[in-house]
C-alpha positions as CSV (number, residue, x, y, z in Angstrom):
1,M,146.7,288.7,-29.3
2,A,146.6,289.5,-25.6
3,D,143.3,287.9,-25.0
4,T,142.9,284.3,-26.3
5,E,141.3,281.3,-24.9
6,G,141.9,281.1,-21.1
7,S,142.6,284.8,-20.8
8,P,140.5,286.9,-18.5
9,G,140.4,289.5,-21.1
10,Q,138.3,287.3,-23.4
11,Q,135.5,286.6,-21.0
12,D,132.0,287.7,-21.8
13,P,132.1,291.5,-21.1
14,T,128.7,291.3,-19.4
15,G,130.2,288.9,-16.8
16,Q,133.0,291.3,-15.9
17,S,133.0,294.4,-13.7
18,P,133.7,297.5,-15.8
19,T,136.5,298.3,-13.3
20,D,138.3,295.0,-14.0
21,P,141.4,295.9,-15.9
22,Y,140.9,292.7,-18.0
23,A,137.7,294.3,-19.3
24,R,139.7,297.2,-20.7
25,R,141.6,295.3,-23.3
26,E,142.7,298.2,-25.5
27,Q,144.4,299.9,-22.5
28,T,145.6,296.9,-20.6
29,F,146.9,295.0,-23.7
30,P,147.5,297.7,-26.4
31,V,148.6,296.8,-29.9
32,L,151.4,299.0,-31.2
33,T,151.4,300.4,-34.7
34,Y,154.3,299.8,-37.2
35,E,155.3,303.5,-36.7
36,Q,155.5,303.1,-32.9
37,I,157.5,299.9,-33.1
38,D,159.9,301.6,-35.6
39,R,160.5,304.3,-33.0
40,I,161.3,301.8,-30.3
41,R,163.7,299.7,-32.6
42,P,166.8,301.9,-32.0
43,Y,166.7,301.1,-28.3
44,G,166.6,297.3,-28.6
45,S,167.8,294.3,-30.6
46,V,165.8,291.8,-32.7
47,E,166.0,288.2,-31.7
48,K,164.4,285.0,-33.0
49,V,163.1,282.8,-30.1
50,E,161.8,279.3,-30.3
51,K,158.6,277.9,-28.8
52,G,158.9,277.1,-25.1
53,A,161.9,279.4,-24.5
54,A,161.7,281.4,-21.3
55,L,161.8,285.2,-21.6
56,F,161.6,285.7,-17.8
57,T,160.8,283.6,-14.8
58,R,159.0,284.4,-11.6
59,G,161.6,285.5,-9.0
60,D,164.0,287.1,-11.6
61,R,165.1,290.7,-10.9
62,T,165.6,293.4,-13.5
63,V,164.0,291.5,-16.4
64,D,164.0,292.9,-20.0
65,F,161.1,294.5,-21.9
66,F,159.9,292.6,-25.0
67,V,157.9,293.8,-28.0
68,M,156.4,290.9,-30.0
69,L,157.2,291.2,-33.7
70,S,155.8,287.8,-34.5
71,G,154.6,284.7,-32.6
72,E,153.2,285.1,-29.0
73,V,154.4,284.9,-25.4
74,E,152.4,283.1,-22.7
75,I,152.2,284.9,-19.4
76,F,151.5,282.4,-16.6
77,D,151.1,282.2,-12.9
78,D,154.2,280.1,-12.1
79,Q,153.7,278.7,-8.6
80,G,156.3,275.9,-9.2
81,R,153.8,273.2,-8.3
82,G,153.2,271.8,-11.7
83,D,149.9,273.7,-12.2
84,D,151.0,276.6,-14.4
85,H,148.0,278.8,-15.3
86,V,148.4,280.8,-18.6
87,F,146.2,283.8,-17.9
88,T,147.1,285.9,-20.9
89,R,149.0,285.9,-24.2
90,H,150.8,288.8,-25.8
91,G,150.7,288.5,-29.6
92,R,152.0,290.5,-32.6
93,H,152.9,294.1,-31.8
94,Q,152.1,293.7,-28.1
95,F,154.6,294.0,-25.2
96,T,155.4,292.4,-21.9
97,G,155.9,293.8,-18.5
98,E,154.2,295.6,-15.6
99,L,155.3,298.0,-12.8
100,D,158.2,295.8,-11.7
101,L,160.2,297.0,-14.7
102,F,160.7,300.2,-12.8
103,N,162.3,298.7,-9.7
104,D,164.5,295.8,-8.7
105,R,161.8,293.6,-7.1
106,K,161.5,290.0,-8.1
107,V,158.9,289.7,-10.9
108,L,155.6,288.0,-10.0
109,V,154.9,286.0,-13.1
110,S,156.7,284.0,-15.8
111,G,156.8,284.4,-19.6
112,R,157.6,281.9,-22.3
113,M,157.2,281.7,-26.0
114,G,153.9,280.0,-27.0
115,E,155.1,279.6,-30.6
116,D,158.2,280.4,-32.6
117,G,158.6,284.1,-33.1
118,E,160.7,287.2,-33.2
119,V,161.0,289.8,-30.4
120,L,162.4,293.2,-29.9
121,R,164.4,293.1,-26.6
122,L,165.2,296.2,-24.6
123,N,167.4,295.8,-21.5
124,R,166.5,297.9,-18.4
125,E,168.8,300.8,-19.2
126,K,167.5,301.1,-22.8
127,F,163.9,300.7,-21.6
128,R,164.3,303.7,-19.3
129,E,166.0,305.7,-22.2
130,M,163.1,304.9,-24.5
131,M,160.5,305.9,-21.8
132,T,162.2,309.2,-21.4
133,A,162.7,309.9,-25.1
134,L,159.2,308.8,-26.3
135,P,156.7,310.3,-23.9
136,D,153.6,309.5,-26.0
137,L,154.6,305.8,-26.0
138,A,155.6,306.0,-22.4
139,E,152.1,307.0,-21.5
140,I,150.6,304.0,-23.3
141,I,153.1,301.6,-21.7
142,M,152.7,303.1,-18.2
143,R,148.9,302.9,-18.3
144,A,149.1,299.3,-19.4
145,F,151.6,298.5,-16.6
146,I,149.4,300.0,-13.9
147,L,146.3,298.2,-15.1
148,R,148.2,294.9,-15.3
149,H,149.5,295.2,-11.8
150,V,146.0,296.1,-10.5
151,A,144.7,293.0,-12.3
152,L,147.3,290.8,-10.7
153,M,146.2,292.1,-7.3
154,E,142.5,291.7,-8.0
155,H,142.7,288.2,-9.5
156,E,145.4,287.0,-7.0
157,Q,147.7,286.1,-9.9
158,G,151.4,285.7,-8.9
159,A,150.2,285.8,-5.4
160,V,151.6,284.3,-2.2
161,I,149.5,282.3,0.2
162,V,149.2,283.6,3.7
163,I,147.7,281.1,6.3
164,G,146.8,282.1,9.8
165,N,144.1,282.8,12.4
166,K,141.5,285.3,11.5
167,G,142.1,288.7,13.2
168,A,145.4,287.6,14.7
169,S,147.8,290.6,15.2
170,Q,150.7,289.2,13.2
171,M,148.4,287.8,10.5
172,L,146.9,291.3,10.0
173,Q,150.3,292.9,10.0
174,I,151.5,290.6,7.2
175,E,148.4,291.1,5.1
176,R,148.5,294.9,5.7
177,F,152.2,295.0,4.6
178,L,151.6,293.0,1.4
179,R,148.5,294.8,0.3
180,R,149.9,298.3,1.0
181,N,153.0,297.4,-1.0
182,G,151.0,296.1,-3.9
183,Y,151.9,292.5,-3.6
184,P,149.2,289.9,-4.7
185,V,148.1,287.8,-1.8
186,K,145.6,285.0,-1.2
187,V,144.6,284.8,2.5
188,L,143.4,281.6,4.0
189,T,142.2,281.4,7.6
190,L,141.5,278.4,9.8
191,E,138.1,279.9,10.7
192,E,136.8,280.7,7.2
193,N,138.6,278.5,4.7
194,D,138.9,275.1,6.3
195,A,138.1,273.1,3.2
196,E,140.9,274.9,1.3
197,T,143.3,275.5,4.1
198,E,143.6,272.0,5.6
199,P,144.8,270.2,2.4
200,V,147.5,272.9,2.0
201,M,148.6,272.5,5.6
202,R,148.7,268.7,5.3
203,G,150.6,268.8,2.1
204,L,153.3,271.0,3.6
205,N,153.2,269.3,7.0
206,L,152.2,272.4,8.8
207,S,150.6,272.5,12.3
208,P,148.6,275.4,13.8
209,Q,151.6,276.3,15.9
210,C,153.5,277.2,12.7
211,L,151.0,280.0,11.8
212,P,151.1,282.5,10.4
213,V,153.0,281.2,7.4
214,V,153.7,282.7,4.0
215,I,154.0,280.3,1.1
216,G,155.8,281.4,-2.0
217,K,156.8,279.6,-5.2
218,G,156.9,275.8,-4.9
219,D,157.2,274.7,-1.3
220,S,159.2,277.8,-0.2
221,M,157.8,279.3,2.9
222,I,158.5,281.5,5.9
223,R,157.0,281.1,9.4
224,H,156.3,283.9,11.8
225,P,158.3,286.4,9.7
226,S,159.2,289.9,10.6
227,L,158.3,292.4,7.9
228,L,162.0,292.7,6.8
229,E,162.4,288.9,6.7
230,L,159.2,288.8,4.6
231,G,160.4,291.6,2.3
232,H,163.7,289.7,1.6
233,F,161.8,286.4,1.2
234,L,159.6,287.9,-1.5
235,G,162.2,290.1,-3.1
236,I,160.4,293.3,-2.1
237,S,163.2,294.7,0.0
238,H,166.0,296.7,-1.5
239,E,169.5,295.1,-1.3
240,F,172.0,297.8,-0.3
241,K,175.4,298.0,-1.8
242,D,178.4,299.1,0.3
243,D,179.6,301.8,-2.2
244,E,176.2,303.5,-2.7
245,I,176.2,307.3,-2.2
246,Y,172.9,309.0,-3.2
247,D,172.5,312.7,-4.0
248,T,169.5,312.7,-1.6
249,A,168.0,310.2,0.8
250,V,164.4,310.7,1.7
251,I,163.5,309.2,5.1
252,G,159.7,308.4,5.0
253,G,157.4,307.6,2.2
254,G,154.4,309.7,3.1
255,P,153.1,312.6,0.9
256,S,156.0,314.9,1.7
257,G,158.6,312.3,1.2
258,L,157.1,311.0,-2.1
259,A,156.8,314.6,-3.4
260,A,160.5,315.2,-2.6
261,A,161.4,312.0,-4.3
262,V,159.4,312.6,-7.4
263,Y,160.9,316.1,-7.9
264,A,164.4,315.1,-7.0
265,A,164.5,312.0,-9.3
266,S,162.8,313.9,-12.1
267,E,165.5,316.5,-12.0
268,G,168.3,314.0,-12.3
269,L,169.3,313.4,-8.7
270,S,170.0,309.9,-7.5
271,T,167.3,309.4,-5.0
272,L,166.6,306.8,-2.2
273,I,163.4,306.6,-0.2
274,V,163.6,304.7,3.1
275,E,160.2,303.6,4.5
276,D,159.4,301.3,7.4
277,M,156.1,300.0,6.2
278,A,154.7,301.1,2.8
279,P,154.3,304.2,0.6
280,G,151.8,306.6,1.9
281,G,152.6,307.1,5.6
282,Q,149.6,308.1,7.7
283,A,147.8,309.5,4.7
284,G,148.1,306.1,3.0
285,T,145.7,304.7,5.6
286,S,143.0,307.2,4.9
287,S,139.8,305.7,3.4
288,K,139.1,308.9,1.4
289,I,140.7,312.4,1.1
290,E,138.0,314.7,-0.2
291,N,139.7,318.1,0.1
292,Y,142.9,317.4,-1.9
293,L,143.2,319.7,-4.9
294,G,142.2,318.1,-8.2
295,F,140.1,315.2,-6.9
296,P,136.5,316.5,-6.5
297,T,135.1,313.1,-5.8
298,G,137.9,312.2,-3.4
299,I,140.7,309.7,-3.5
300,S,141.8,307.1,-1.0
301,G,145.2,307.8,0.7
302,Q,146.5,304.5,-0.6
303,A,145.5,305.3,-4.2
304,L,147.1,308.7,-4.0
305,A,150.3,307.2,-2.5
306,G,150.4,304.5,-5.1
307,R,150.3,307.0,-7.9
308,A,153.0,309.0,-6.4
309,F,155.2,305.9,-5.8
310,V,154.8,304.9,-9.4
311,Q,155.8,308.4,-10.5
312,A,158.9,308.3,-8.3
313,Q,160.0,304.9,-9.7
314,K,159.3,306.1,-13.2
315,F,162.0,308.8,-12.8
316,G,164.4,306.4,-11.2
317,A,163.9,306.8,-7.4
318,V,164.8,303.7,-5.4
319,M,162.4,302.5,-2.6
320,A,163.9,300.7,0.3
321,V,161.2,299.0,2.4
322,P,160.6,297.9,5.1
323,Y,163.6,299.5,6.8
324,C,163.5,301.3,10.1
325,V,166.2,304.0,10.5
326,K,168.2,303.6,13.8
327,A,170.4,306.7,13.6
328,L,171.6,309.6,11.4
329,H,175.3,310.1,11.6
330,C,175.8,313.7,10.8
331,D,179.3,314.7,12.0
332,D,180.9,313.5,8.7
333,H,180.0,314.0,5.1
334,P,178.4,312.4,3.2
335,Y,175.9,311.7,5.9
336,T,175.4,308.1,7.0
337,I,172.0,306.6,7.6
338,E,172.1,303.5,9.8
339,M,169.2,301.0,9.7
340,E,168.0,298.9,12.7
341,S,168.9,295.8,10.7
342,G,172.5,297.0,10.4
343,E,172.7,298.2,6.8
344,R,174.2,301.7,6.2
345,V,173.8,304.0,3.3
346,Q,175.4,307.4,2.5
347,A,173.8,310.5,1.1
348,R,175.0,314.0,0.2
349,T,171.7,315.5,1.4
350,V,168.9,314.1,3.5
351,V,165.2,314.9,3.5
352,I,163.5,313.8,6.7
353,A,159.9,313.1,6.1
354,S,159.4,310.5,8.9
355,G,156.1,312.0,10.0
356,A,154.5,311.3,13.3
357,S,152.9,308.4,15.0
358,Y,149.4,308.3,16.5
359,R,149.4,308.3,20.3
360,S,148.0,305.5,22.4
361,M,146.0,305.9,25.6
362,D,146.5,305.2,29.2
363,V,143.7,302.7,29.6
364,D,144.3,299.3,31.3
365,N,144.9,296.4,29.0
366,L,144.4,298.5,25.8
367,S,147.9,297.6,24.6
368,D,147.0,293.9,24.8
369,Y,144.8,294.3,21.8
370,D,147.2,296.4,19.7
371,G,147.1,295.3,16.0
372,Q,144.2,292.9,16.7
373,N,141.3,294.9,18.0
374,V,143.0,298.3,18.5
375,H,143.9,300.0,15.3
376,Y,145.5,303.3,14.2
377,A,144.2,303.2,10.6
378,A,140.9,302.5,8.9
379,T,141.5,300.8,5.6
380,A,139.6,298.1,3.8
381,L,141.5,295.5,5.7
382,E,140.4,296.8,9.1
383,A,136.8,297.5,7.8
384,R,136.5,293.8,6.8
385,L,137.0,292.9,10.5
386,C,134.2,295.1,11.7
387,T,131.2,293.7,9.7
388,D,129.3,292.2,12.6
389,T,130.5,294.5,15.4
390,E,130.1,298.0,16.9
391,V,133.3,300.0,16.9
392,V,134.7,303.0,18.7
393,V,136.6,305.8,16.9
394,I,138.5,308.1,19.2
395,G,139.7,311.5,18.0
396,G,138.5,314.9,16.7
397,G,140.7,315.5,13.7
398,N,140.0,314.9,10.0
399,S,141.6,311.4,10.1
400,A,139.2,310.4,12.8
401,G,136.3,311.9,10.9
402,Q,137.2,310.1,7.7
403,A,137.5,306.8,9.6
404,A,134.1,307.2,11.3
405,V,132.4,307.9,8.0
406,Y,134.1,305.0,6.3
407,L,133.5,302.5,9.1
408,A,129.9,303.4,9.3
409,Q,129.5,301.7,5.9
410,H,131.0,298.5,7.1
411,S,130.2,298.0,10.8
412,K,127.0,297.7,12.8
413,H,127.5,301.1,14.4
414,V,130.3,303.7,15.1
415,H,130.6,305.4,18.4
416,M,132.8,308.5,18.0
417,L,134.5,309.9,21.2
418,V,135.9,313.4,21.2
419,R,137.5,315.0,24.3
420,R,136.7,318.6,23.1
421,A,133.3,320.2,23.7
422,D,132.9,321.0,20.0
423,V,134.3,318.7,17.3
424,A,134.0,321.6,14.8
425,D,137.0,323.2,16.5
426,T,139.4,320.7,15.0
427,M,137.5,319.0,12.1
428,S,136.6,320.2,8.6
429,D,133.0,321.4,8.3
430,Y,132.1,318.9,5.5
431,L,133.1,316.0,7.8
432,V,131.2,317.4,10.8
433,G,128.1,317.7,8.8
434,R,128.4,314.2,7.4
435,I,129.0,312.7,10.8
436,K,126.0,314.4,12.4
437,A,123.8,313.4,9.5
438,S,124.7,309.8,9.6
439,S,122.4,307.3,11.3
440,G,125.3,304.9,11.6
441,I,127.4,307.2,13.8
442,T,126.8,308.5,17.3
443,L,129.0,311.4,18.3
444,Y,130.0,311.8,21.9
445,E,131.7,315.2,22.6
446,N,133.4,316.0,26.0
447,T,133.8,312.2,26.3
448,E,136.8,309.8,26.9
449,L,137.3,306.1,27.0
450,C,137.7,304.8,30.6
451,H,137.5,301.0,30.6
452,I,137.7,298.0,28.3
453,E,137.1,294.3,28.9
454,G,137.9,291.2,26.8
455,D,139.5,287.7,26.8
456,E,141.4,286.6,23.7
457,A,139.6,289.5,21.9
458,L,138.1,292.8,22.9
459,R,134.5,292.4,24.0
460,Q,133.3,295.6,25.7
461,A,134.2,299.3,26.2
462,E,133.0,302.0,28.6
463,W,133.3,305.8,28.1
464,K,132.4,308.7,30.4
465,H,131.2,312.2,29.8
466,R,133.8,314.5,31.3
467,K,131.4,317.0,32.8
468,T,128.3,314.9,33.8
469,G,130.1,311.7,34.7
470,E,127.6,309.7,32.7
471,V,129.0,306.3,31.7
472,T,128.0,304.4,28.5
473,T,128.8,300.7,28.2
474,R,128.6,298.8,24.8
475,D,129.7,295.6,23.3
476,I,132.6,296.7,21.1
477,G,134.7,294.7,18.8
478,H,137.3,297.2,17.6
479,I,138.7,300.6,18.7
480,F,140.4,303.1,16.3
481,L,142.8,305.5,18.0
482,M,143.4,308.8,16.2
483,I,144.2,311.2,19.1
484,G,147.1,313.3,17.9
485,A,150.6,312.3,17.1
486,V,154.2,312.3,18.4
487,P,157.1,313.0,15.9
488,N,159.3,310.2,14.7
489,T,162.5,311.9,15.6
490,A,164.1,309.8,18.3
491,W,166.7,308.7,15.8
492,V,168.0,312.3,15.1
493,E,168.4,313.4,18.8
494,G,171.8,314.8,19.3
495,C,172.2,315.5,15.6
496,L,169.5,318.2,14.9
497,A,167.8,320.9,16.9
498,L,164.3,319.9,18.0
499,D,161.5,322.0,19.6
500,E,160.1,321.3,23.0
501,K,157.7,318.7,21.5
502,G,160.4,316.8,19.6
503,F,159.7,318.2,16.1
504,I,162.6,319.3,13.9
505,I,163.3,323.0,13.8
506,T,163.9,324.5,10.3
507,G,164.7,327.8,8.6
508,R,165.7,330.9,10.5
509,D,164.8,329.3,13.8
510,A,167.2,326.4,13.0
511,G,170.0,329.0,12.6
512,I,169.2,330.5,16.0
513,A,169.1,327.0,17.6
514,W,172.5,326.2,16.1
515,E,174.0,329.3,17.7
516,K,172.6,328.3,21.1
517,I,173.9,324.7,20.7
518,K,177.3,326.0,19.6
519,G,177.6,328.7,22.2
520,G,177.1,331.7,19.9
521,E,178.9,330.2,16.8
522,A,176.8,331.2,13.7
523,C,176.1,328.9,10.8
524,E,178.1,329.4,7.6
525,R,174.9,330.8,6.1
526,Q,171.3,331.0,7.2
527,P,169.4,327.7,6.7
528,F,167.0,327.5,3.8
529,T,163.3,327.5,4.6
530,F,163.0,323.7,5.2
531,E,166.6,323.1,6.1
532,S,167.5,322.0,9.7
533,S,170.3,323.1,11.9
534,R,172.7,320.9,9.8
535,P,173.4,322.0,6.2
536,G,171.9,319.7,3.6
537,I,169.5,318.0,6.0
538,F,165.9,319.1,5.4
539,A,162.7,318.3,7.3
540,V,159.2,318.4,5.6
541,G,155.7,317.4,6.5
542,D,154.4,316.4,9.9
543,V,157.8,315.9,11.4
544,R,158.7,319.6,10.9
545,S,158.1,322.1,13.7
546,Q,155.1,324.4,13.1
547,S,154.1,322.5,9.9
548,V,150.4,322.4,8.8
549,K,149.1,318.9,9.2
550,R,147.5,318.6,5.8
551,V,148.4,316.4,2.8
552,A,148.5,319.3,0.4
553,S,150.9,321.3,2.5
554,A,153.1,318.2,3.0
555,V,153.3,317.7,-0.8
556,G,154.2,321.4,-1.2
557,E,157.0,321.2,1.3
558,G,158.5,318.1,-0.2
559,S,158.5,319.5,-3.7
560,V,159.7,323.0,-2.7
561,C,162.7,321.8,-0.7
562,V,164.2,320.1,-3.8
563,S,165.2,323.5,-5.3
564,D,167.3,324.1,-2.1
565,I,168.8,320.6,-2.4
566,H,170.2,321.7,-5.7
567,K,171.8,324.8,-4.0
568,V,173.4,322.6,-1.3
569,L,174.8,320.2,-3.9
570,A,176.2,323.2,-5.9
571,E,177.9,324.4,-2.7
572,L,179.5,321.0,-2.2
573,R,180.8,320.9,-5.7
574,T,182.3,324.4,-5.3
575,K,184.0,323.3,-2.0
576,R,185.4,320.2,-3.7
577,A,186.7,322.2,-6.6
578,E,188.4,324.7,-4.2
579,A,189.9,321.9,-2.2
580,E,191.5,320.1,-5.2
581,P,194.1,322.8,-6.1
582,E,195.1,322.9,-2.4
583,K,195.8,319.1,-2.5
584,E,197.8,319.5,-5.7
585,T,199.9,322.3,-4.1
586,A,200.5,320.3,-1.0
């Protein structure tokens, strides 16, 4: 059975949170029927396996899917330090795996036979075929995989250890990257976990100057890593192949990019998503989205992005993270996407969903605290830092409003600064009402930040009313900037037509822009609605000129453009077919 002695699933239910996946045994560790197993059999092969034999080991890529016909398999947290912890067992008619079966990341845990038995083994290709052909079973398996992955995160199983100084910029960047990419992590800080941290540091001969450090299996570690170095160290980052050509490459993993990837992959297109941080984009940092269709109680941006990311992987989309795109080479076809790290990948069509970045402010020394006390997102990670401090939220849009409401639950007080005379001009009514009704938020309209003070950390902030000149000074621990955005389009300059603010022009306006750039030369055809001035290159979401800056509209644009991608690919096939007879004649 899945829940035997030592398994979290067998703990007293009254001692578990009802949201703990291990308390939901029937969904997290389902037992398949004879009929269900008989339907899976054609996709796999039956093998007899002896006790102690390894089915998969932490760090393996592309492991197989196993259904237990007899015996049991032990799933354990293999840290390689001689302290293996078996936290669950899959018995007769249960199956192995979690979400890593849908990607090429290194698996987080190990599995070995706890007793002699017989297994039904499906390799990765056959597993995908089975999931497509048997949707009712796919639903059971997918639900179990999601719950198991959530459990690994919550119980820090298969986790890496991150040691550093509390609130340090690089430490927060590492933790943010791991959590947003769904990687289990145990965080130890010198300030809060001395009793646990010091023995680890002594055992690995680490000094405070080495921090932050990420410790993986055994004594493997990486010090002061960049995100890409960390991604490769943990096996999160995609490893590009020289001969890869995708039907479509999606640049950006926000709502519009994920929507494009889900629809493209589900319709049989080979699909790559390139993302510089984690799925979700700006929306992924939102504490709660309450006006997105179908979620009357709201949903966090990270949860919404996580579900979309799983969908995209389910259909075969590949996520490359954390890669920053340096340039798009669009004079030759297929188009070439060049990463800052030097890798290149080709695609027949490109969907640019790179979004926009929050602006900073021209206040002395503000940039000194970027990533430490100055933030551009309000997630659980940032909220945890604000417990004993007053904070400032700057901005008048929905993102700022959601941040203020969320942070009011975690900080001593929120001071919200808005340059406009009336925040209702730019913010949804339900958020305005909630902010004005909250005793934990003070709203300052017609106000701007003018001065900050601090030493190794931010200590104080001043803001001024723009009409009266009245200055307010408070002890402030953190500032959240959400004051508009600039498009992430520097890497396409010279390739695509942009508007005066740097957003990508699409549709009919892109055709007109093309004629101006080419001195009156018209396009071969008018661009499709979300197509740029180059055929087969699309722009969706916040990066597109004149787009509506809402999650729902971004999702709509990403999904709609896929129908036009099919048209472009059909055009390319026609051109190739017409060119082949000419080559034969020549």
